[in-house]
N, C-alpha and C positions, 0 to 999 in steps of 0.2 A: 104393900103399895107399890105400884109400877115405877120403875126407874125412868127418869126423864133423859132426854138426849144429853143434857149437861152432865147428869150423874154418870152416864155411860162413858163420858170422855174423861172422867177423873178416876184416880185409883181408889182403893179401899180406904186409904188414909186421908182422903179429902184433898190430896195434892192436885193442883191445876195442871193439866196436860200442856204439852208444847202446842198442840192444836188450838187449845183455848187461849193460850197466851197470844198466838199468832192472830186469832180471830179478833181479839180485843184491840191489838195494835193496828191491824189492817182496817178495822172499823174507823179508828181515828185517822188513819192515812187517807182513806176514801173520803171522809168528811173534809179533810184538808184539801184534797184534790177538787172537790165540789166547790169549795170557797174560791180556789184559784180560777176555775173555769167561769164561775159566776162573775168574779171581779173582772176577768179579761173581757167577757162579753159586754158587760156594762160599760167598760171603758172604750171598747172598740166601736160600739154602736151609740156611744154617748147617751146611755139610758140614765134617767133620773139625774141628769146633769153631772154624770160621773166625772171625776177628776183623778189624775194620777195619785195613788196612795201607796203606802207601804205594803209590800207583798206579804201575804199571810205567812207567818213562820210555821215550819213543820212541827208536828207534835213532838214533845220531849219524851223520847223513848230511852234515855240514858240509863234509867234504872230498871228497864224491862227485862224479864227473863225469857222473852220469846226468841226462837231461832231467827226470826226476821230482824229483830232489833240487834241481836248479836252479830248478824251479818253486816248490818249498817255500821256498827262500831268497829268491828275487826277490819273492815275495808275502808273506813273513813269516808263513807259516802257523803258527798256534798248535796247542796240544794238540787242541782240539775239531775244528779243520779237518782235521788229519791223521787222526784217528779216522774222521771222516765220509768222507774220500776213500778210505781203505783198506777201510772197510766197504762202500762202493759198488762198489769194485773186486772184492771177494771173490766175488760170484756169477759173475764173468767169469773169475777166475783160480783160485779154490779153493772151489767151492760147498759141498764137504763140511764146510768149516770152520764153516758155519752150521747143520749138521744138528742141533746141540744144541738149537736153538730149536724143534724139533718136539716137545720134551718136553711131555707133556700134564698138565693139572691133574686129578689123580685125584679130587679132591673133587667137581668139577663135570663130569668126563669131557669136557673140551674143552681147547682150547689156552689157554695163559696170555696173557690180553689184554695184560698189561704188556710182553710181549716184542715186540709190534708185528709187522711183517712181513706180506707178502701172498703168496698162492699161487694159481695158476690152477686147480688141482684138488688132490685129496688126495695125489697122488703127485708133484706138481710140486716144483721147487726152492723154497727159502725166499728171498724177496727182501726185504731189510731196508727199513724205513721210518724216519722220524724218531723214532718210538716206540722202535725198536730201538736207535738211537743214544743216546737219552736213558737207556734202561735200562743200556746198557753203561757209560756215563760216570757216571751218578749214581744208578742204581737207581730208587727212588721219590722221591728228593729233588726237591722242587718248585723250589727256587731254581736248581738245576742245569738243570732242564727249561726254565725261563724264559730262562736265558742262551743255551741252545742254539737257541731260536727265532730269534735274531738271524742265524743262519747262512742262514735262508731269506728274509730281508728283501731287497727290491729293490736296496738300496744295498750289499749285501755283495758281496765279491769273486766268490763263486760265481754270483750272479745277473748281475752286471755283465759277467762274461766268458762267461756262458752255459755254465758248466762242470758244475755240479751243481744239480739242481732236484728238487722234490717232484713227481713225475710223477703226473698224474691227479687232483690236488687240485682239486675243483670249488669253486664259491663257497660251498657249504654243507658242505664237508668240511675239517676241520682239516689244515693242511699237514703236521703231524707224523704223520698217518696215511697219507700218500701215500708211494709207493715212491721210494727214493733212486735217481735216474737220472743217470748220467754222460753227458755229451755225446760224440758221435763224435770231436770234436776232442780231448777230454781222454783218451779211450781210446787214440787213436792216439799221443798224446804220451807217456802214461805207460807204454805197452807197447812199441810199435815205435820210439818216439823220433822220430816223424814229425810235422811240422806239416801237418795235413790242410787242404787248401784247400776252403773252403765252396763249395757249388754256387750258381750265379746263379739267382735266382728271387724270388718275392714276399717270402720270409723273409730274403733277403740281396740287396738290389737293387744289387749292385756286381759288375763283371765284371773278371776278371784280364786285364790287357793286357800283352803282351810284344812284343819286337822282335828281329829277326835282325840289325839294323844295329848299328854301333859309332859312337863319338864322331866318328871320321874321316869318317863319312857325313853328319854333320849340320853345316851351315854356319851359324854364328851370328856376330852382331856381337861384336867383342871385349869391349865393355862388358857384354853379356849373358852371355858366357862367364865373365867375371870375377865377376859377381853369383852365378852358380851355385856358385862356389867357397865361398861362405858356407854353403850347404846341405851341400856335401861336407865342410866342416870340422865341422859339427854331427854328421854321421853318423860321422865318424872320432873325434871327441873329446867329443861330447856326454855320453856316459856318464861319462867321467873328470871332466868339469866338474861334473856333477850330484852324483856320489857321492864320488869321491876328493877333490875340492875342496869338497865339502859345500855346494853351491850350491842343492840341491833345495828348501830352505826359502825361498829368496829368488827363485827363477826359476820360471816356469810350465813344466810338463812339455812335452815334444815341441817341434815346430817348425812354424810356419805361414808359407807364402810365397804371394804373389800373382804370377802370371804374366799379363801383359796385353800386348795388341798385336793387330794385324790377323789375320784368319784365315789359316791356312797358313804361319805364321812359325815353327813348330816347338815350340809349347808342349807339346802332348801327347807328341810324340816325345822331348822333353827329359826329361819325367817318366819315360818308359819307360827311357831310358838311365841316368837316375840310379838307378833300381831295379836294372837289369841290372849296372851297374858296381859296385854296393855289396851285391849279393846280397839285395835286398829286393823282396818282391812288390809290384806296383803294381795297385791296384784302382780302376777308373774307376766312379764312382757314377752310376747311371742315373737322372737326375733325373725322367724321365717316370714312373718307378715310385716315386719318393720323394714328389714333390709331389702332394698330394691336396686336393680341394675340401672333404673332410669334416673337421670340427673334430677336432684331435688326431692325425689319421692321418699327417700329414707328420712330426711329432715322433716318432711311433712307428716309422715307416719308417727315419728317419735314425738313431734309437737302435739299431736292429737292425744297422746298419753299424758304428757306433762301438763297440758292445758286442763284436762279433766281432773288431774290429781292435785292441782294447785289449790291450797287452802283446805284440803280435805283430810289432813292428818293420816294419809295412807303411807304404807310401806311399798315401794316399788322394787321388785326383785328382777334383776337382769341375769338370768341363768345362762351359763356358757357365754359370759359377757365378752369374750375375746372377739366374737363376730362383730361387735359394735365398737368396742373400746380398745381394740388391738393397736399395736405399734404402728405409727405412721411410716410410710415408705418414702424413699427418695423420689422427688418429683421428676419423672422421666417423660411422662406424656400427659394428655388431658385427663385420662382415667385416674392416674395417681393424684393429679391436682384436685379433682372433684372428691376423691376418697378422703384426702386430707382436709378438705373443706367440711366434709361431713363430720369428721372427728372434732374439728374446731367448733362446729355448731353444737355437737353433743356436749362438749366440754362446757360451753357457755350455759346450756340448759340445765345440766346437772348441777352446776355451781350455783345457779339462782333458784333451784327447786327448794321449796320451804318444807317439804316432807322428809322422809327417810328413804334414801336410795341405797340398795344393797347390790353390789356386783359380785357374782359368783364365778370363779374361774378355777380350773385345775392347776394352773401355774401362775404364780405371781409375775414372773418375767414376761408373760404374754400381754400384760396390760401396759398401755402407753404411759411413759413417764409423766406426761402432762396430767394424766388422771391420777396417777399414784401419789403425786405431791399434794393432791387436794382431798385425799381421804382423811376423815377425822380419826378413823381407826382401820387397822389392817389385822385381820384375825386368821390365824392358821388353823386348819382342820386336819390334823394328822391321822394316819391310820391308827385305829385303837391298839393299845398295848395289850399284852396277854390278859392282864387282870380286867381290862375293860371289855375284851372279847368274851371272857368268861361270863361277865355280867350280862352281856347281850344274849349269849346262848341261854342262860338261865331264865331270863325274863321274856325271851322271844316266843317260846312255845305256848300254846293254849293250855289253860288249866285242865281242859278236858282230854288233852293228849296223854296217852299211856307211854311212859318212857321205860325202856328196858334197863336192867341192872348194869349192863356193860357200857352204858352211855356215860363216859367220864368227861364232863364239860371242861374240867381243868386241863386235862391232857389235850383235848381237841383244840382248846384255845391257844395252847403253847405250840402245837404242831402245825397249825394252819394260820397264816397271816391273811386275814380277810377284813374288808371294810364292813361297817354296820349294814350297809345296803346289801352286800353280798351274803352276809350271815342270814338276813331275813329272806333272801331268795332261796337259800339252802333250806331253811326251816319250812318255807312254803312247799318246796318240792318233796321233802321228806314227809310232811304232814299229809299231803295229797296221796302219796304212795300208801301211807298207813290207812287212810280212809278207803282207798281202792281195795285194800286187803282186809276190809271189814273191821277196821280199827285195831289192827295188829300193833303191838307195842313197837315203838321206834327205837332201834338199837344203833350201836356204833357203826355197823356196816352200812345201814341206811343213810346215816348222816355223811359218812365218808364218800359214799357213792354220789350223793347229791353235791358234796363239795367238789369232787372231781368234775362233775358235769358243769358246775358254775365256773370253775377255773378254765375249762376248755372254752366255754362261751366267752370268757374274757381274753382268750388268746394266750393263756399261761399254761405251762406244763403241769399236767395233773399229777 
């Protein structure tokens, strides 16, 4: 028997998918919106002797498992926010619901200005604006209209998360007259139940970083591994601490950690593995695209990252963080003043971020003291000790590589102080030389030659 569309959306165990949960809840939300529009039109045109009545209450989604309902709960969306969201969704889900707004004013033979809305041409769909939202909720009531304008302020949830905006509103155009536009992220979450990953670029200068390795592939000092346990504890129990134990009013949201130590000691790999093992996306902020010589641009670029990451349970990795979070200079000229303002802005944003922010630096002393005081943990990544270097050598080569009898990993580990990253570079070079020589066994001389090449590259005496 052929599977139905509903069957295709469920897993083999009969579990209802996020998509189906969303569909059920949005069906109820759209029905509620239809009631609100119908009641407003009857009252506005005094149809059927309509009189002011209680506004229809929104559907109770408190027990729903849909991503849409979860978003409403987590962000404590009120009546106006819910109307705005479902109104912006209507053109995508049920455009005919808004056809009633095509009603024309017979007195002037034109559309009703108070309905708001935009159309590309006479036969195009109706796209609601802030004016439409104001009409549905309050008719011509000015106090209601004034309150609704707060939904489009920069500090509102919609703007901070980049979820809903008044699209096309120019500097000389009131925001209430601009089309209500949902972001692609919001559409993906509210319909398919997916967390859409933003594209790397000028509008989002951070790149998703992943790894195919596991914790067993990473060799760390025991004290370093112990320090990571603090971050893992926050990931596992932070939500309980903040909400069930009601500590949100006393503690800063999110978690901040400084990883410091020489290059190649596993700082970036550790961040990737933290994300992989806990199901969190890790985004490495591209500082070359963030830091700008133009006044205000650095703050704007960084805000684009934090705004997207807010409420997403991401890990943000600031590699070579000294470029952004370095020590403030004495204020001698305008350039110093603006540079210090940038650091103050970064301090505020990273302190209010509700996810995990990891700053990686080669030297702890390079980080401004104002940031250092606000880290929940500071974790040192030292160069590996001889026993750790030996482990890296032994597990680094491919199982297919032929190793000569004179290759003594214990002696090489004691003779050469290298980081994990440098050891892998040596293994790469020696393995490629072996392949070039038709798979010739890799001996001590091959490895030592590769080590010398790596040390020269690092500017050290070979």
